[in-house]
C-alpha positions in Angstrom: -53.0 -65.9 49.2 -51.6 -63.6 46.7 -48.2 -62.2 46.8 -44.9 -61.2 45.0 -42.8 -63.7 43.1 -41.1 -64.8 39.8 -41.0 -67.9 37.8 -39.1 -68.5 34.5 -40.9 -71.4 32.9 -44.3 -72.4 32.0 -45.8 -75.5 33.7 -48.0 -77.8 31.7 -49.8 -80.7 33.3 -51.1 -83.5 31.4 -53.4 -85.9 33.0 -52.6 -89.7 32.8 -54.9 -91.4 35.0 -53.2 -94.9 34.6 -49.7 -93.7 34.9 -49.1 -91.9 38.2 -50.2 -90.0 41.1 -48.9 -86.7 42.3 -49.7 -85.8 45.9 -49.1 -82.4 47.4 -50.5 -80.6 50.4 -53.2 -83.3 50.9 -54.4 -83.2 47.4 -53.9 -86.3 45.2 -54.2 -85.9 41.3 -53.7 -88.3 38.6 -51.1 -86.3 36.7 -47.6 -86.2 35.2 -46.0 -82.8 35.7 -43.6 -81.4 33.1 -41.7 -78.1 33.1 -41.3 -77.3 29.5 -40.8 -74.4 27.0 -43.8 -72.2 26.3 -43.8 -73.6 22.8 -44.2 -77.0 23.9 -46.6 -76.3 26.8 -48.9 -74.4 24.6 -50.6 -77.5 23.1 -53.4 -75.9 21.2 -52.6 -77.5 17.9 -55.7 -78.6 15.8 -58.0 -76.7 18.0 -61.8 -76.9 17.2 -62.7 -73.9 19.1 -61.2 -71.5 21.7 -63.2 -70.0 24.6 -62.1 -67.6 27.1 -63.5 -65.7 30.1 -61.9 -63.3 32.5 -63.0 -64.2 36.0 -62.7 -62.7 39.5 -61.1 -64.6 42.4 -60.8 -63.8 46.1 -57.8 -64.0 48.1 -55.7 -62.6 51.2 -52.6 -60.6 51.4 -50.8 -58.4 53.7 -50.9 -54.5 53.6 -47.7 -52.4 54.4 -48.2 -52.9 58.2 -48.3 -56.6 57.7 -51.9 -56.9 58.6 -54.0 -59.5 56.6 -56.5 -58.0 54.2 -58.7 -59.4 51.4 -58.1 -58.9 47.8 -60.0 -59.3 44.5 -57.9 -60.2 41.5 -58.6 -61.5 37.9 -57.7 -64.5 35.9 -58.0 -65.3 32.2 -59.2 -68.7 31.8 -59.0 -70.2 28.1 -60.3 -73.5 26.9 -59.6 -75.2 23.6 -60.9 -78.7 22.3 -58.3 -80.5 20.4 -58.7 -83.1 17.8 -56.8 -85.9 19.6 -57.9 -87.5 22.9 -54.6 -87.6 24.5 -55.4 -86.3 28.0 -56.3 -82.9 29.5 -53.5 -80.3 29.3 -53.5 -77.4 31.7 -50.9 -74.7 31.2 -50.1 -72.1 33.9 -48.6 -69.2 32.1 -45.6 -67.7 34.1 -46.0 -64.0 32.7 -47.0 -61.6 33.7 -47.8 -63.4 37.1 -47.6 -67.1 38.0 -49.2 -69.8 40.2 -47.7 -71.6 43.0 -47.3 -75.5 42.8 -50.0 -75.9 45.4 -52.4 -73.6 43.5 -51.7 -75.4 40.3 -52.4 -78.9 41.7 -55.6 -77.7 43.3 -56.8 -76.1 40.1 -56.2 -79.2 38.1 -57.8 -81.4 40.8 -60.9 -79.1 40.8 -61.2 -79.1 36.9 -61.0 -82.9 36.9 -63.6 -83.4 39.7 -65.9 -80.8 38.4 -65.9 -82.0 34.9 -66.7 -85.7 36.2 -69.7 -84.4 38.1 -70.9 -82.7 34.9 -70.4 -85.9 33.0 -67.8 -84.5 30.5 -64.9 -86.1 29.0 -61.7 -84.0 29.5 -59.4 -85.9 27.2 -59.2 -83.5 24.5 -59.2 -80.3 26.6 -56.3 -77.8 26.5 -56.7 -75.2 29.3 -54.6 -72.2 29.8 -54.5 -69.8 32.8 -53.0 -66.4 33.1 -52.3 -64.0 36.1 -52.4 -60.6 34.5 -50.3 -58.9 37.0 -46.4 -58.5 36.8 -44.6 -60.4 39.5 -47.7 -61.7 41.3 -48.0 -65.0 42.6 -51.3 -66.9 43.3 -50.9 -69.3 46.5 -53.3 -71.5 48.2 -56.4 -73.5 47.0 -59.2 -71.3 47.4 -59.4 -70.2 43.8 -59.6 -73.9 42.6 -63.4 -74.3 42.7 -63.9 -71.1 40.8 -61.5 -71.9 38.0 -62.8 -75.6 37.9 -66.4 -74.5 37.5 -65.4 -71.8 34.9 -63.6 -74.4 32.8 -66.7 -76.7 32.9 -68.9 -73.6 31.9 -66.7 -72.8 28.9 -67.0 -76.4 27.8 -70.7 -76.4 28.0 -71.1 -73.0 26.3 -72.0 -71.2 29.5 -70.4 -68.4 31.2 -69.9 -67.2 34.9 -72.4 -64.3 35.3 -70.8 -60.8 36.0 -69.9 -59.7 39.4 -70.2 -63.3 40.9 -67.4 -65.2 42.5 -66.9 -68.4 44.4 -64.2 -69.2 47.1 -63.4 -72.7 48.0 -62.1 -76.1 46.8 -63.8 -79.0 45.2 -63.8 -82.1 47.3 -63.6 -85.7 46.1 -67.3 -86.2 46.9 -68.5 -83.3 45.0 -68.8 -80.5 47.8 -67.3 -77.2 47.9 -64.6 -77.4 50.6 -63.9 -75.0 53.4 -61.3 -72.1 53.1 -60.2 -69.5 55.4 -60.3 -65.5 55.4 -64.0 -65.4 54.5 -64.5 -62.1 56.3 -61.4 -60.5 54.7 -62.6 -61.7 51.1 -66.1 -60.4 51.8 -64.8 -57.0 52.6 -62.8 -57.0 49.5 -65.7 -58.1 47.4 -67.8 -55.3 48.7 -65.1 -52.7 48.0 -64.8 -54.0 44.4 -68.5 -53.8 43.9 -69.0 -57.6 43.3 -72.7 -58.4 43.8 -72.6 -62.1 44.8 -70.2 -64.1 46.7 -70.6 -67.9 47.1 -68.9 -69.3 50.2 -68.8 -72.9 51.4 -71.4 -74.1 53.8 -68.7 -75.9 55.6 -67.0 -73.2 57.7 -63.3 -73.1 58.5 -63.4 -73.2 62.4 -60.3 -70.8 62.5 -62.4 -68.0 60.8 -64.9 -67.5 63.6 -68.0 -65.5 62.9 -68.4 -63.1 60.0 -71.0 -60.5 59.1 -72.6 -59.9 55.5 -71.4 -56.6 54.2 -74.1 -54.3 53.2 -75.4 -54.5 49.6 -73.5 -57.9 49.2 -75.3 -61.1 48.6 -73.5 -63.8 50.3 -74.7 -67.5 49.4 -73.5 -70.5 51.3 -73.2 -73.4 48.8 -72.8 -77.0 49.8 -72.1 -78.8 46.4 -70.6 -78.3 43.1 -74.1 -78.6 41.5 -75.5 -75.8 43.6 -72.4 -73.6 43.1 -72.5 -74.1 39.4 -76.1 -73.0 39.1 -75.6 -70.0 41.3 -72.5 -68.9 39.1 -73.9 -69.5 35.8 -77.7 -69.5 36.1 -77.4 -72.8 34.2 -77.7 -76.5 35.5 -74.5 -78.5 35.8 -75.7 -81.2 33.7 -77.6 -80.2 30.5 -77.1 -79.1 27.0 -73.4 -78.9 26.1 -71.7 -77.5 22.9 -71.1 -80.2 20.2 -67.6 -78.8 19.9 -66.7 -80.5 23.2 -67.0 -84.0 24.3 -70.3 -84.6 25.9 -69.7 -87.6 28.2 -67.1 -89.7 30.0 -67.8 -92.5 27.5 
């Protein structure tokens, strides 16, 4: 869901697997959450390398008549590797737009799970996410798999291919979890000239049947491994830039 909203602070998450568990909306993540000043939250000191990509995400919103419609938005995703190994930091910038708490927790969880499946150590990662629309709030969880796999791609030196997008979550067992509004999202993707949309093999029963729009490639994906290969044309486990940690060890 994408809507209007305002936020005055930047939220920074630092993962501390041994110190606490934050549960929200059925999603549990090993995190400590701190609301801090932008100067403190942007923990990019001693960076080895900064990588960025602007990616599309799919969502739903309401038109002027309060009818649900699909929408394509963009996010800027940045990843830096620090010299320390003090835990992953994820900064959700609050300007121009922002992320709801539910979306933040889902994204951090997806990054952690996708990195684990790729065999990557996240302890030195600093991730920054920006919504480039004034006053817009990103709600829900369906962006989380797209963001999580993008961060992993940046760490590996890969990139999400142009005009491709994924909607879904990352489950604990490495699958792409079901989300709603698929038919609305596909219509929006077609209208914005996206070429390939990855959707979960597991359907949301509330969605009912949907049809593939003309000239749009729709690919059901079951696992994070399959989704990553479809987004990047690269294997999830493979060569990784030496600027980022190579394994969980």
